[in-house]
C-alpha positions as CSV (number, residue, x, y, z in Angstrom):
1,M,0.0,0.0,0.0
2,K,1.1,3.5,-0.8
3,I,-0.4,6.9,0.3
4,R,-0.3,9.6,-2.3
5,R,-2.3,12.7,-3.3
6,A,-5.5,11.9,-5.2
7,V,-5.6,13.1,-8.8
8,K,-8.2,13.6,-11.5
9,K,-8.0,9.9,-12.6
10,D,-9.2,8.9,-9.1
11,I,-12.5,10.6,-9.4
12,G,-14.5,7.5,-10.4
13,R,-13.2,5.6,-7.5
14,I,-13.7,8.5,-5.1
15,D,-17.3,8.6,-6.3
16,E,-17.8,4.9,-5.3
17,L,-16.4,5.5,-1.9
18,L,-18.4,8.7,-1.4
19,Y,-21.5,6.6,-2.0
20,Q,-20.4,4.1,0.7
21,V,-20.0,7.0,3.2
22,C,-23.4,8.4,2.2
23,M,-25.1,5.1,2.9
24,I,-23.4,4.7,6.3
25,H,-24.8,8.1,7.2
26,H,-28.2,7.5,5.6
27,N,-28.6,4.1,7.5
28,G,-27.7,5.8,10.7
29,R,-29.7,9.0,10.3
30,P,-32.2,8.6,7.4
31,D,-34.0,11.7,8.8
32,L,-31.0,13.8,7.8
33,F,-29.1,12.0,5.0
34,K,-30.6,11.2,1.6
35,A,-30.1,7.7,0.2
36,G,-28.0,7.1,-2.9
37,T,-26.3,10.5,-3.1
38,K,-22.7,11.8,-2.7
39,K,-21.2,14.7,-0.9
40,Y,-19.5,16.1,-4.0
41,N,-20.2,16.1,-7.7
42,G,-17.5,15.7,-10.4
43,R,-16.9,19.4,-10.8
44,Q,-16.6,19.9,-7.1
45,L,-14.1,17.0,-6.9
46,E,-12.0,18.5,-9.6
47,D,-11.9,21.8,-7.8
48,I,-11.0,20.1,-4.5
49,L,-8.2,18.1,-6.1
50,N,-6.7,21.2,-7.7
51,D,-6.6,23.2,-4.5
52,D,-3.6,22.9,-2.2
53,R,-5.8,24.0,0.7
54,T,-7.9,20.9,0.3
55,P,-5.5,17.9,-0.1
56,V,-7.0,14.5,-0.6
57,L,-4.9,11.6,0.5
58,A,-5.3,8.3,-1.4
59,A,-4.4,4.9,-0.1
60,V,-3.7,2.8,-3.2
61,D,-2.7,-0.8,-3.8
62,D,0.2,-2.1,-6.0
63,D,-1.9,-1.5,-9.1
64,D,-2.6,2.1,-8.1
65,V,-6.3,1.4,-7.3
66,M,-7.7,3.5,-4.5
67,M,-8.7,1.6,-1.4
68,G,-9.5,4.6,0.7
69,Y,-9.1,8.4,1.0
70,A,-8.9,11.2,3.5
71,F,-10.3,14.6,2.4
72,C,-8.5,17.3,4.3
73,I,-8.9,21.0,4.7
74,F,-6.4,23.5,6.1
75,K,-8.1,25.9,8.4
76,E,-6.8,29.0,10.1
77,V,-7.9,31.2,12.9
78,K,-6.3,34.6,12.8
79,D,-7.0,37.7,14.9
80,D,-10.1,36.2,16.5
81,N,-11.5,38.0,19.6
82,I,-11.3,34.9,21.8
83,L,-9.3,32.3,20.1
84,H,-5.5,32.2,19.7
85,D,-4.2,32.2,16.2
86,N,-4.2,28.6,15.0
87,R,-3.6,26.5,11.9
88,S,-5.2,23.1,11.8
89,L,-5.8,20.3,9.4
90,Y,-9.4,19.2,9.4
91,I,-10.2,15.7,8.1
92,D,-13.4,16.3,6.3
93,D,-14.0,12.7,5.3
94,L,-12.1,9.5,5.7
95,C,-13.3,6.4,4.0
96,V,-11.9,2.9,3.4
97,D,-13.7,0.7,0.9
98,E,-16.0,-1.6,2.9
99,R,-14.3,-4.7,1.3
100,Q,-10.9,-3.5,2.5
101,R,-11.6,-2.6,6.1
102,G,-9.6,-4.1,9.0
103,R,-6.3,-4.1,7.0
104,G,-4.8,-0.9,8.5
105,I,-5.7,1.4,5.6
106,G,-7.6,3.8,7.7
107,K,-4.8,4.0,10.2
108,A,-2.3,4.6,7.4
109,L,-4.5,7.4,6.0
110,Y,-4.8,8.9,9.5
111,Q,-1.0,8.7,10.0
112,A,-0.4,10.4,6.6
113,A,-2.9,13.2,7.5
114,K,-1.1,13.6,10.9
115,E,2.3,13.9,9.1
116,L,0.9,16.4,6.6
117,A,-0.4,18.5,9.5
118,R,2.9,18.4,11.3
119,E,4.9,19.2,8.1
120,S,2.5,22.1,7.5
121,G,3.0,23.7,10.9
122,C,-0.5,22.8,12.2
123,Y,-1.3,23.0,15.9
124,N,-3.8,20.1,15.7
125,L,-5.7,17.6,13.6
126,T,-9.5,17.8,13.9
127,L,-12.6,16.1,12.5
128,N,-16.3,15.5,13.1
129,V,-17.8,12.1,13.5
130,W,-21.5,11.3,13.6
131,S,-22.6,9.5,16.8
132,C,-24.7,7.1,14.6
133,N,-21.3,5.7,13.3
134,P,-19.9,3.9,16.4
135,T,-17.3,2.1,14.3
136,A,-15.8,5.4,13.2
137,L,-16.0,6.8,16.8
138,E,-14.1,3.9,18.1
139,F,-11.5,4.1,15.3
140,Y,-10.8,7.7,16.0
141,R,-10.6,7.1,19.8
142,R,-8.0,4.4,19.1
143,C,-6.0,6.8,17.0
144,G,-5.9,9.2,20.0
145,F,-8.6,11.7,19.2
146,V,-10.5,13.2,22.1
147,P,-13.7,15.3,22.0
148,Q,-13.0,19.0,21.5
149,K,-16.7,20.1,21.5
150,T,-20.0,18.5,21.2
151,V,-22.9,19.4,18.9
152,M,-26.3,18.4,20.4
153,E,-29.8,18.4,19.0
154,E,-33.4,18.2,19.9
155,I,-35.6,17.1,17.1
156,L,-38.7,19.3,16.9
157,A,-40.4,18.3,13.7
158,E,-43.6,16.3,14.2
159,G,-43.5,13.0,12.3
160,N,-39.8,13.4,11.6
161,R,-38.4,11.9,8.4
162,R,-37.3,8.7,9.9
């Protein structure tokens, strides 16, 4: 396995993995997530892949076929009233093909993102994880992530979409 930056030729494979992520979220929260959709369309993916502020790390096999990805975003806080200046790397989405899980690919992607953050002078590595995805929650805990803040909700709609 090798970790490299994703490129335009990877978009078809990224699409397949984005669908897998969508279905994990839809199955966990069908009231929020639509079935059979993807977070990004082809044009958006091209823009992301061409922007150094949004690196996408790709875990590929010996045939250069993507087995997983980590969408990352560099974020900066500067001259904020209450927060110290801060540069961080946000993992927007990390996915390993459901047929490849349990082989250390997610850990390798996490390690590559962590190294990228360190090399780029980031203070921290952050991400969001849905509570309806206990497998991801446990994975990130094993990697060393701890809660930074908690988003809470109270559903108000009668006859919610579930």
